[in-house]
N, C-alpha and C positions, 0 to 999 in steps of 0.2 A: 632485538627486535623478538626473537625466535622466544625467548622467554616470556615477553609480552602477549603474544601469540597464546603461549599453551596456558598462560594462566586465563584469560578468555574463554579459550575451549574449557576448561575447568571450572570457571564460573557459570558456563551457561551450562550444565548438567544442570547443577539444582533450580536453574531456573525452570527449566523446564519441567523439573517435577514438580515445582509448588504450581506453576501454570498446570498441568495436568491434572493435579489432585485437586486444584478449586474450581477447573470445571467439570472435572467429575463429580464432584461434588453438587456444584451449584446446580445443573443438570437434573439430578434427583430430586432437589428441594424444590422442582417447577411442580404446581398444582396438580398439573396432571402426569399420566407416565405413555407412552408408546404403545403400552400394553391397551390402554382405553380408548385410544384415538384407532388403531388395528380390529379390535373385539366390535367397537360400537357403544352405542348407548344401550343401547338393550339386549348385553352382554351377559349370563349371570356369571355369578363368583367363580364357579367351577371353570367356566370357559376361560376368565381372567386367568386361573394359579394354574390353567395347563400351559396358557401362553407365556406364564411367566417363566414356570418352570423352562417350558423349550427354547427360551430365550437367555437363558441365568438369568433375570431377573429376581428371583426368588432367593439367592446367597448374601450374607453378608456383604456390607458395603466393603469392607477392606477384604473382603476375600474378591470380589468383582474386579477392585480397582487393581490389586497385586497381577494378577491372572491379565487383565488388559497392558497393565506394562511390560509384563512378561513376554507376552506375544509381541510385541512393537521392538523390544531388547533382541529378542532370541530370532525372529522370525519375519519383523516388519510389517508386523499385521497389524491393521488399525482397526479390525470390526468389519461387521456386514452393515449396513443401510438397515434398517428397518420398512423403510416405505419404498424403497426403490427396487422391489423384487431380491430382496438380499444380496445387491448388488458391493464388492469390498470397496471399502471406503478409500485405501489406494488407488482400484482403478477411477473412480469419483474423482479426485485430484488428480489424478495422471490426465483424465480427460477436462475438465475445466479449467486448471488454473494456468494453463498455457493462453486460454481465450483472456483474464486476468490481467495475466503477464501482458499481454499484449497492447491490452489499453490501457495500463500503468503506465508502460515503458511511452506511450506514445504523449500519455498527462503529463509526465515528469517532462520531455523533450518540449511540449509546449510551452512550458512552466519556464525552463530553463531560456528558451529562444525570445520568449516574450518580457518575462519579469528580469533577467539579471542587464540585459542592454537598458530597459527603461531605467532601473535602477543605478547603473551608472550614471547615464545623461542627467537623472536628477540629481545627483552626486555633483558631478560637474559643472551645474548651471543651477546651483544652489538658488533659492527664493526666486526664480526667475517665473514665466507664466507656467513653462512646459514642467516646472516642479511643483507646482501647484495642482497644475491638476491629475499628473501623474500621482499624487500622494490621494486626491479626493479620488480617483478611480478607484486606488488599492482600498481604502477604506469603504467604499462601495462592494469591491468583490470581496473583502474580509467579511464583511455585514452579513450578506447574503449569501446561504447554506445553498448545496448543490440540491436538496432536494427543492428549496424554490427557482434557481435558476434552468433548471432541469427541463419543467415543463414548462416556463417562462420561454426557451429557446424553441425547443418542440413546436409550442404554438404559432411562434412566427414564424421559424424558419422551415418546418414542414407543413403544418397543419393551413397556414392564412397562404404563404408564398410558394409552397410546395416544393423547392429548391432541393429539399433531404427527405429520406425516410424519415416516420414516425417512430419507429423501434425496429428490434430486427437481427439479426446477425447474419450475412450471408457469406458464408467459406467458399474460399476461390483456391484454385492450384495452380501456381505458377511453376513453369520449367526454366530452371539456373543455367546456364550454361549448358544446357543441352544434355545433362549429364541425372540429374537429378531434379525431384519436385522437391517444391515446400508449399503447405498450406495455411493461408493469410486470410483476411477479410477485404471484401468490397469496402474499399476507400470512405466511399460516401455513408458506409453505416458507423464510422469511426468517428466523421466530425463532430457531431453533436457532443456526443459522451466525451470524448477528448476534452472538448471546451470546457464543459460544465465542469467535469471534474479536474482538471487542471490551472482552470479559472484562480479560483482561490490558492492554490500555492503560487503561480506566479505572482498575487500581489504582496503574500508574502514573502519572498525571495526580492522584489525590487524593494520593500521595506526594507530588509536587514540590509540588503546591498549598499541602499543608499545611505544607510546608517554606519556600514562598515567602511563605507571609501570616504566618508565627511572625516569620519576619527582620524583613516591615516592621511589625509590631506592635510592636517594638522600638523602632522607630527616632524621636529626637526630635520631630518635626514632626506627627507624630501626637498624641504625647501632647499636646504644646505646644495644636493643635486642639481635643481635649477638656478642657485645660484654661481654653480661654475660651468652654465651654459646649457645643460640639458634643457630641452623645450618643454613646455609643459605637458604634453601630449607623451614625447618618448618617457616622460618621469615618470604619467601616470600608467603607461604601457611597462615600462619595463620594472617597476619599485610595486607603485600604488596596489594594483589590480592586484599580484599575488598575494601581499599580506591581507588585504580585505578580503580575500576569497576565503582564508582560512575561519571564519567564524560562518559564512552564511554555506560552509560546505557539512556544516552538523546540521543547516536545516533542511538541505538541500536530500541528505540520507534519511532525516526522519521522515519529512515529506515524502519522497519515494516510498516508504515502509508503509505508511497510511495509505496512500495510492495505489499500493499493491494490494492491501489487503483489508483499503476501508472504504472499496468501490460497492457496498453493500446495496446501497441507497441506487445511484447510479444505474448498477446494473438490473436491477428490479424497475425501475421506472423505464429503459429503455429495452429491457426484456433481452438483455444479452445471458448468454447461457455461461458464467464464470462461477467461482467461488462463493463470489456475494449473493448470487440470486439462490444458489445451491445452499447456503447456508440461512438466508432468511425462510427456505424451503422448510430448512431441517429443524428451526426452531420451532415454527407453526404444526409443525407434526410429532413434537419433542423426538426427536430422532437422535437419539442419545451417543450415537459411534459416530455419526455426520458431523453432532455439533462440536464433537471433541476431538475428531479428528482436523476440523478445520481451526480450531483455536491452537493445537497445534502449530498447525501451518503457521499461524500468523505467529505464534513465539519464535518459530523458527526463523522465517524471515526478518524479523524485526535483529536477533541478536547477527546474523549473518549481515543484515545492511550496515549498523553498528560495526562489528568488524572490519567491512570495506570500509568505512569512515574514516576509524583508526589507522589502518592503514596508509589508508590515502592523506592522511597528518602527517604522518612519518615520510612520506614521497615530498610532498610540497616543505617542508617546515624541518629543517636537517635536524632542530633544537628538541625536535618528538625523537626520532632517532636517538640523539644522545644522552637522554634520560631514559629511553626505553631502555 
């Protein structure tokens, strides 16, 4: 297993280099540059040239890229924002990422609590009214994107009924054990974005869990276990669920990566100050440093999540450990 982990870490290095290079190149292929936005439409060519020299954007492309990678490797310096008063990108990530992580964790927990039980019961009661209703709901939730579901929920539960706030993020501080404080968010601001972000993942997990469990229920070893006197419920609990969960584990890991880094639309709709909201703002302002930093963060998150999924595979399935 140790050799397997070392190989995965070794493969992660060229992946991060490739991602950083492609994002670095794509940002500079955009029609406008941060200099155009900072200087304004009426700026003279001399003013733009002076700003480009000041920000180091007049150097050759490869020189800029090597300098950028070198600062990250040697000092952990991801550059400074062009639009946020030259704030370090590292500090922006440290400030905004916990907000997105909290939202993503709530969304994945919502998806697990809703999606997995629905998938299990739909498989156990195959072709029943519950199965048909659950699969119809799954198709509807998969078909409706969060950019549509979010505003609809806000219109119904916030504007029409007035039960929840339309948008915003209200941090609160809680004293834990009388010793230290933790900063979280008022739960009422989490409900709508959590459901809007996690509904599609819940539907996908329900669908995959149902398909995986149906396949396991048809296996000979499960019929043999029940033929030897084990009840259907105990056979499913002891044998079927563990084996059916293996394919679903990959879906859970992939969805968590998307939730952790793909909540851009939801954060923009509900005005949540996370990395999604920051990324959209940086793209509109052509803020190269922030765009590159957020893209690298996304790549690191996906690599870490995939590594954790591989480790969990080994924990659940002994065959994976032996192969590793």
